[in-house]
Steps between C-alpha positions, in 0.01 A plus 500: 500500500121496537396561860321201650150567630466446875306195613399324821609671819699768312185598309308533827764727650505716188124552519515562877775755447300688239185498715694656790567799281131596487344682792157363416607139436256226606643156568282210386778243485732499798425249777564708812204565734401867522403482868724615784664242724271466807608735783560229761756338269682830449495558877659158560778585254565831676531322833735247348724779367556609860486172688638242255720682251809311617331159515627219281269279296599148396467435126167322547352798689399591855331212679208721609425582137540139390252401769255763376544373144442140612178607672392694190558217250314262730204736538479624139659223293445190716874421487672366814863609532761502775618862546840375612585303185236556232474880459747744344442877495607671176558842350154512344335257265764563234781348704268220611432420135869478412583294808226247424618452144867477598418248772348245261625575146844392377644580156303314234194438720161593358225678690145499368362855495137575406505804272458791524682537829706744702810577295749463787444124503662488156787716630557276803492186287759645263715596799482141629578355157156342483257474210148637491245251364202714410139385529271749329174621649226695322251777564214284374545276804593790734867400475440168672813288537380167358642199687492297177725755331734491799520124482578514127788742562693267731831360373783308661659838582200641684586581860233743620151639442422868562153580635417869545144546624360761471716553196692807389417633239198289400320510840389136474446282807574127494186313607517246785432215254776614263737552791445143618568373148818713481617334821428154360711584195784630716488189718494261203806665344680595822486872423560786739219756525586869526190679625450876493219606737571873504143597400327240717290756692353653183257254340168607347147375448471131587857405411708325766872516560673182612867460586650182351701429817172470693400186308587151629845385392598838351697671774816292458534605135378863520665835563253786550578870485305799619570862597348792684531729196150461359283409798636768736609762245865446594670477160795717601557322830643193320363224719393155386541136590532143381359198683568136422643170626803526727747336260419741218485797736852420617612551141296823477667623821847427359420698187349785699811522721729506197299747293373763742526389863228605742207715391467850650418476871291817474282349228472174692359675807255677270407158361429363845260791556337439162433132561402520866322836509162624369398363160231755414722677245534177302122461487463863397743453210332178390160670490643797306654264246165327447335833414786615280516168315134540403563857386787393272312204354195715424720754321676230295163351408389841375815521283445152358823373657503129585677352804522188709284548808733614781426253776755633749796732547513857375517465123301482179668351191323681217502392133553802274584295190196643318688830468743346252799616706704299745475591866841670513383750237166553672669546839743749348220703344303497824797646688606750235154623395294474819758450778347168603728208587395140436742210458539315170428130527820421309691602812354192672498256208643542152182348354263752667553797272123553476455562873535781751541440873285744692459541874238654725745654745381859474213691664176462308505854360850442363396168351203657323717777358771257390246274330341804331837598358572141398176496301612812313816322385322176412234686300770691307688181418185322381415805287845480339629824649 
């Protein structure tokens, strides 16, 4: 029997596994910040190991952390929530994502998903028995999710609309005007909105992030996730949250209790320190990402690689279709020949075989070297070698 080629998440893990075998590997694809967790957060976790290791957390999380989250979403996202009934702490953004989908999607329900998008949304929909209704976006318009296309995708089975802004992997940001139109569409058709704000602190140039739940009339139909992974370099701490109206959050809490129970008390105390303590590390990371983003875009311009302008987040979705190879082949050659890891776009959407997802989550010297090696591979492919 012919062995099936890996695809999607399995393809990513195969490439990651190969890259780990090279001492000089440079990662230009993975979405984990390269900065250390700020020291005051680590110190809070150490204290919690001694002082709170036997504490019990309810499924929705420690009240002190839920209060800090409520203050944060009010300050940053302009969303008013009751920490008692409208906040649930999760094991990272990944669990938050699954809980949101499971809370609103029943078997046979459709959810509109602008593509390309984070591949776990497809996994969670399949787990819930739902159906993904894709709305395509394009590099020529910087991967803008067009409200008219969203409206055209609605059927009598449509239950929810997914809005990830800034987007992963396309790095697009939904404009305030488009966000208001998305809300009008959701209201007209009685759709739930699932909002992913995980990159809300990383927006570039003159682009503006807006949370859908902050708009008039939106809160009662919106669940919003976020996590500390990206903004505080806490990927391994597994700490995120969902906020939304009390009736929906009651369902989220039931699911959370059944699936995983309370989130780690140690991580929760670290989260309290993150949200209530000094924020200078977040600003430092944001400024570093601005510089690195420019470095990557300049290098891609020099290679003749097109992309949608990354308006936020930590990604560039680069079109390498001119090479004549699909992105899985290009990514494989980059790893095998130059020990550089980028992610094939087909891992995020089956129709994006011409794209690579690249990140700027490496020190500038590493980025320059990785991009130099990438150019070697691209030049060889174009030359037919």
